[in-house]
Each structure stands twice: as C-alpha cells, then as structure tokens.
TORVEX-741467 format. One record per residue (C-alpha): x, y, z. Coordinates in steps of 0.25 Angstrom, whole numbers, plus 5000, padded with zeros to 4 digits. Example, Ala and Ser with C-alpha at 12.3 -4.5 7.8 and 13.67 -1.06 7.14 Angstrom:
<nodes>
504949825031505549965029
</nodes>
This chain:
<nodes>
500050005000501150095003501850084990500650134981500450244991501950284990501850274975500650364974501250464983502550464974501650484962500850594968502150664973502750654959501550714953501550824963502950854960502750854945501550944946502351044955503551044946502651064934501851174939502951254946503951254934503751404931503751444946505051364948505651434936505251574941504451604929503151684930501851604928500451594933500251494944499851364937498651284942498851134942498551054933498151164923499351254924499051394919497851344910496751324920495851414911496251344898495051304889494151334900494051484900495351524892496051484880497551454881497951574873497151674882497851614895499251634888498851774884498451804899499751744903500551834893499951964897500051934912501551904912502051984899503152084904502952044918504051944919505551934917505451834906504851804893503751704898502951654909502651504914501351434911500751304913499851234903499351124912500651064917501451104905502451214907502351324897502851474896502051584891502951684883502651834887503751904880503651924865505151914862505151774869503951734859504951754848506051674855505051554856504551564842505751614834507051644841507251514849506251434841507151314842506851304857505351314855504951254842503951144847502551164851502451044860501051004854500650864854500850784841500850634839501450604825501250454827499850444832499150574829499950614816499150744813499550804826501050794821500950924812501751044810501151124822501451004832502750934828504050974834505550984832506250944820505050874814504251004815505451084808505550984797504050984794503951134795505051144784504351044775502951124777503451264776503451274761502051234760501651364766502351464757501651584751501751514737500951394743499951484749499751544736499451414729498351384740497751524740496751494729496251374737496051454749495351564741494351454735493951414749493851564753492851584741492051464747492051534761491451664754490351574747489951514761489951644767489051694756488051584758487951614773487751764771486651764760485851884765486352024765486252034780487451984789487451844793488051794806489151684804490051614813491251634805492351544811491651414807491551464792493051504793493451374798492751304787493451404777494851364783494551214783494251224768495451304765496451214772495651084768495851114754497351164756497851064766497050944761496450984747495050954751493851034749493251034763492051114760492051154775491451294771490151224766490151114776490251164791490451014795491550984785492450874790493650964788493151064798492650964808493950884808494751014809493951064821494050924827495550924826495651054833494651034844494450894847495450794854495450644856495650654871495250744883495950844891496950754899497550694886497550834880498450874892499350764889499450804875499750944879500650914891501450794885501250794869502450704867502050604877500650614871501150574857501950464863500750404869500050404856498950514859498250574848497450704848496650714835495350634834495450514825494450564815495250694813496550624811495850524801495150644794496450714791497350594788496350544778496150674771497650694770497850544765496650564755497150694750498650644747498050514740497150594731498150704727499250604724498350514717497650624708498950714707498150824714499050954717498351074724499551154729499051144743499551114756499250964754500050954741501251014748501150904760500950794749502150834742502950824755502350684758502750634744504150684747504150594760503550474753504650484742505750474753505950624755505650624770506450754772505450844764504250754765503150724775502350604779500850574777500650604792501450734792500650774780499350744786499750814799500150944792498850944784498050924796498751044804498651134792497151114792497051124807497851244809497351324797495851284799495651344813496651454814496351524800494851514802494851564817495751684812494751724801493651714811494351804821494651904810493251914805492851934820493852054821493352114808491952104812492352184825493152284817492352324805493252434801494452324799493452234792493152344782494652384780494952234777493752224767494252344760495652284758495152144754494152204744495252294738496252174736495152094730494752204721496152224717496252074713494952064705494152014718495151894719496051854731497351784728498551754735499251884731498051974733497851914747499151964751498652104749497652094760498552154770497452214780496852074780498152014784498252114796496752084800497151934800498451964808497652044818496651934820497751834822498351934833497051954840496551814839497751714836497151584834498351514839498451604851499751544858500951474853501551354860503051304860503851204868505251234872506051124865507451174871507751244884507651394881508751484889508251624892509151734897508451734910508651584915507251584922506651594908507351484901506451374896506551224898506251124887504851084885504151214891502951264883502951404877501651474875501651604866500451684870500051724856498651784860499351864871500451924862499451954851498652034862499752104868499652254867501152274867501052214853499652244849499052364856497552354859497652204856496152174857495952274845495952214831496952304823497452244810498452354808499252294819499852214808500252334799501752304796502252414805501552364817501952224815503452264814503252344828502852214835503852114840504051974834503051864838501951964842501051904831500951754833499651694826500551594818501651584828503051634824504351574821504751444814503451374820502451474816501251434808501651374795500351394788500151544792500151584777499051484774498251524786498351674783497951644768496651574771496351684782496551794772495751734761494551704770494651834776494751914763493551844757492751854769492952004772492852034757491451974757490851994770490752084782490852024796490252094808490052054823488751984827488152064838487851944847488551824841489951884839490851874852491652004854492751984858492951844853492851734863493851624861493651474863494351434876494551294873495251304860496751314858496651414846495851544847494451534842493151604844492151544854490851524847491451564833491351704827489951754823489951874813488951944805489351924790488852004779489152004764489852124758489052194748489852224735489452304724
</nodes>
C-alpha cells in the first residue's frame, strides 16, 4: 500500500514542480509580463470574450515604451511566448535575424495528414527548398497570364449582383458570403482548373469544404491543446487535423485534374499547370527541381484555403468602410470610372495598375482590419541580446501583434479613422519598416500576395463601378463586431449593406 502512495506523491510532486517551473519562467527571468492563470496562462478570455489578436493588442499597448527591453513575456496555456513591443525588434525577428526565427511551430504531419504539410507550416531546409521552387509561380508575368480568368469570374460576380438588385430601390445584401463564393470560384479555376459555380450555388461543394477545412477539426479542445503545445509529438503520434471528407475531396480533385490534363494535353497557364510541371520533373528523376504528388496537393490546398478566406474578408471590410465613408467611395468610383473610360470600358492587367487610389483603399482596409492579425514565429536558435536579460532561449514562441501595430497612433494618427491617404508615397516613407504587416514581412512573407491583391482589385473595381454601397440603419453593425472564436479576423454576423445599381447615361 505504501508503494502506490509513494508513487502517487512522487508523480504529484513532479507535476507541481513542472507547473511551477513553466508558469514562473518569465518571472525568474525578470521579464515584465501579466501574471498567468493556471492552466490558461494569459489567455483565459481566448475564444470566450476576446480574439487572440485583441488580447495581444491590449498587451502591446500596456507595455510599449514602459519596459527596458523590446518584448514582454506571455503564456498561451502552458506554452511560453513573448510579445514584441518594439518595432525595431519586429524587423529583427522577421528580417534582420530571420535565421533564428524562421519557423512558425505550427502542427503538420506529412505522413498521416499530407495536406497540412504545406508552405505555411513546414520548417527549416524543407521550407526553404519548397519556397524557392514555388516563388517563380507568382511572378507578375504569371499573374498577367491568369488575369483574364480572374476577370471572367468578376464579370459573373456582377451578373449575380444584378440579379439580386433587380429593382431601382436599394437591396439589403449580406456581402461576405457572396464575396467568399467569388474568391472560391477564382481560386477554384486558377488552382484546380475547375468551374466551381459557387456564385450560382450557395451550397457548392468547394465553399462547403473550404469552410469545413477552416472551421472544423477532428477532435475536441484537449487534442487541440496537444496539437498547439506539442506539434512535433502530435505528428509522431499520427494525429490528423483535417476531417477525412475534406482530405478526400481535395486529394481526389488534384488527382483527377492531373490525370485529365496529362491525358488530354490541356494547358491553361494557371497555378495547377505550374505545379504539374514540377511534378513531372520529379517523376522523371529531377527531384531537386520537382515536387511529389502529396507536395503538389498540399500547395494547391493551402493556395485555395489562404486566398479564399483572406481575400473575401478583406473585400467585405473594404465595402463596409466605403459604406461608412461615402466621400471616399465617390472618389474611388471617379478613379475607377476614369480608368475604364480611358481603356474603352475594359479592365486588363496593365490598366489595373492605374487604380492607385483603390490600392490605397485596400491597404487602409488591411491596416485597420488585418485578416491575419498576428504573426507567429519560433526561436530556432538562441538569440543573444545586448541586455542579457532579453536574450531568448531556443523553442520560445514569438508573437508579433499586427493589430496593435496597425492601430498605434505613433505610426497611424487617429488609427480608428479610415484614411487611404496614409498610403501616399511620402507618408509610407516616413514610417519605420514593419509597421504594415498584413502579409507578414521578410523571407517568410505571403508568397501569394500578388495574386491575392489582384483578385481583390478586380472584384472591388467592378463592384464600385456598378453599385453604391450604404449602411443599413439597423442591420449593419457599426463599429464591426469580430467573431471571437476565429483565429482570423472576420465580422460576426456578416456585413449587411444596402446596395443599389449605379444609373448610367
């Protein structure tokens, strides 16, 4: 009887010691931080009353310029993180000392859950090699080839809007769902060569599977904690995150697309063509320049997932801000109408680049509502600071509070106001590096930002040219309320706007 009791006491003592060591890490280092609550750390409000990016924003403003170092301590459950509070140290993490902070520490399981092993999650040399292989697929020349395809889907978006706004009086529309279906169709055709028809069918499989991949997981909260806290152990245990129907759906689409194009000698100059070329190199023995089938499927999957949600959400936020600021909407419409008139009513890749005020509207939207509102890195090598107290051990998480930086009046006076002129060239030059981070920065920035911007510009240009967007007196939430249970910023309840057709002579 005494032996089991002794073992129990020993185990409990060990657990108590581990908990104490874990949750006093920053205190023992002398690093400023909010006292953690066991077992939730500094995230007791997470996904209950606050979104993570808003918790980080609060921490950023609480400690910025109030400590003797560039960051403060933070606990996400039992995992040790630091929150960067100095803008120059953001540059250190993302650019200057990138070799010490190049991984994200996100779960991926190449063997059992192959779609999770994509460019956003993989690490080290494997990431570097794949990034080098994929970078040529996102050049401006490749974007120009894909532009007509994006424009065709944009024209379909306008036809769908026209059908919903048949009368002369304004119609109330929830715009985020329509915009998600637009981006699903754009990426479906560019990444997979498929006419998804999501705009015509609200229940289209592409949209349903995309939403399922973002919002649903195989397991409950406890397994999610393991995936977050010990991603490498989780992979070794063979844990999968994606639901099986989601994995099967994307794997089968990729397989069928490759077989069809190879069999019928189909070439579309799209993203899938470029991936297939790399797979053919691998199959012919050129493994250095090629990719495997699973690697191809994973990149097509993340290209769809990343562009589908972020681009449509950005467009929704932009339409909301333009509805709140009619003078800006009028100014933007004048620019768009002028560029279209100059080019015989047609938008093409070159004329798109003349929409400079639209670019600023999009940038200001991304500043005020960055869909990816914080960045995560993991210290892959010890970092030595001039003040030894602020040196960083290996495997410490780094959180860059993008939302806080974007709302910092030091960089953006009156940050709650929507002012596209903040992105006039002279104003941009006056701000320090890394004060605008909707796509990240440095070697691990968003590889698809050119494509994402292109589809947003096309969609916004066509919508503002054809319609006026106004706030609904009761259905539009002002200011926007964000979903607290999402990792990405998105509007709770969608964005309901009054939409009316622009009368033209």
